[in-house]
Each structure stands twice: as structure tokens, then as C-alpha cells.
N, C-alpha and C positions, 0 to 999 in steps of 0.2 A: 455246306448246304448238301443235306441229299432230297430229293424229291423220285419217289418210285411207284410208276404208274398213272403219271399225272397226265390227263386226257388233253387234248386238244390244245389250247394255247397255257395250260396251265403248267407245263415245261416251261413254255417261254417267261411265264410271270416270276417262277423259281431262279431260271438262270436272270433277270432282268433284276430281281431280289438279291440275289449272290453278288451283281456286280456292282449294285449299290452298297451294300456292305461290306465290300472289300474282303468277300472271304478268301480263304487262301486256298482253299480247296473246293470241285464241284463233282456231285457226281447225280445223274438225271437221267433214270428208267422211262423213257417216254410211253405212251400208250398210244390211244388213237391220235391221229394227226388230221383231221378234217376240216381244217383252215385251207392250206393250200389245197386239196383234193378238190377242196371247191371252185377254188382258184382255177385249176388246171382245165377241171371243166367248162369254162368260159372263157377260157382265155386263149389266147395265140400260140397255139404249137409251132416249135421253131422246129425250121424244116427236116425232114429224115428223122422224126420222131413222132410222125402222127399215129404209128401202129404201137406206139406204148400207153398210147390212150383209149383206143378202140374197146378196150375190154374191162369193165369196171375193176376185178381183182387187181389186175397190171395197173391202171390207173391209179389204183388206191395205194400199193406199194412203193410207185412212182413218186406218189405224195408223200409216201413216211420217208424216201431217202432223201428226198429233195429236201425238205423240212431239218431232218438231221445234220444233213450236208450244209445248211447256212447257219444252223447253231454252232455247229463246231466251227467253220470258219468266220464267224460273228465273236464268236469268243476268241479263237486266234489274232484276229485284226484287234481286239482290246487288251489283249496281253496275255491269254491262257496258253499253256503247254496243252496241248486238245489231242484227245484220241476218243475215237467209236470202236467201240468193241463191244465183240457176242460176250453176254453177262449169264446167259443160261442156254443150255444145247437147244436148240430150236425142236426140238422130238416134242418138248414140254410146252414150248410156247413160240408164238410165229412173231410173239412182239419180244425179242432177245436183244435188241441194242440197248448200249449203256454208253454216255457221255462221260466220260471221265476228264476233268482239266484241273491244271493247279495255276493260280497267277503265276507270273513271271513279271510281269512289268513289261516287257518288250512287245511294244504293239509288232503288229504281222501286216503291213500294208498289202502285200501281193493276195493275204487272204480278205483283207477287205474289199479289194477291187473282186475278186473269185463270188464272193456273194452277192456283191455290185450289179456284175456281170451276169451272173445266172437266173438273178432275179428279172434281171432285164429281159434278159433270154425268154425268161418263160411267161413272162409279164404278168407277176405276181408278185403281191406283196408280203412279205413273211413278216407274221409280227413282232417276232423279236427285234427285228430292224427297227420297226416302229417303237417300240419300248423303251430302245436304246438310242431313240432321235437325237437325244439331247447330246449324246455324247459324239464328239469330234471323230474318233474312229468308225462309225459306223453310218 
């Protein structure tokens, strides 16, 4: 499965489809990630992180990073070896993250725990967790 610059939750849709199709490999380059950015604006901020949401650009980038962290951990939880890499130098685009994953079949319980704890700490509901809710590892 390949999804390049899939906006907002379209990357989550592509990941969920790759899981459903039992794809062996996945390459996604997320673009805008407004879903968690909106939730962070309205959510409880974990103690000590208040300054990260004070300025719009920082809050936006935090939302991007949280979103891709959830995606990587959820994939790992479902049995994918997952890397988050830079695929284009940031002088060309600020949207230079790629999630690269290969199916291993080995469920990663610590990754599942990390994803669920992070969602609880930030009081957010990542789209990918909902898209894959029927799978026991999410």
C-alpha cells in the first residue's frame, strides 16, 4: 500500500485498508493532520505540556507528531515492523515524514499500551484507533 500526502485522516484510511487487505508492506507520507490538532485545542493538556499548545504553529506540529506516533504504535501493535523516517530534506517541504512498515505478524503489546496511554494522557481519540477498533490489538 502506498499513500502519498494523504490529507488529514485519509492516511488513517489507507493504513486501515492495508491492514484489512493484509498487505505485506506499507509506505505512507502523511500531509495535513487536522483531526488531533482540533482535539488538542479542546482537550486536557497533560501537566508540563501547556507551553506546547500556546502557539498555533507549535500546537500544529505537535498534533502532526502525536498523530504519526499513534500510527506507528498502532501498526506495531498489530504486528508491523514500523519506522518513521524523513523521506525528503526539510528544505524542500515541512511535510517530510514517511511511515514505512512491513507485516511481521508479531503483535507488540508494549506498542499497544503506549498508544492507548498517549491517547488517554492527551484526552484525544485518534482516527486510526477507531478505524481498527474491531481488531483485538487496538
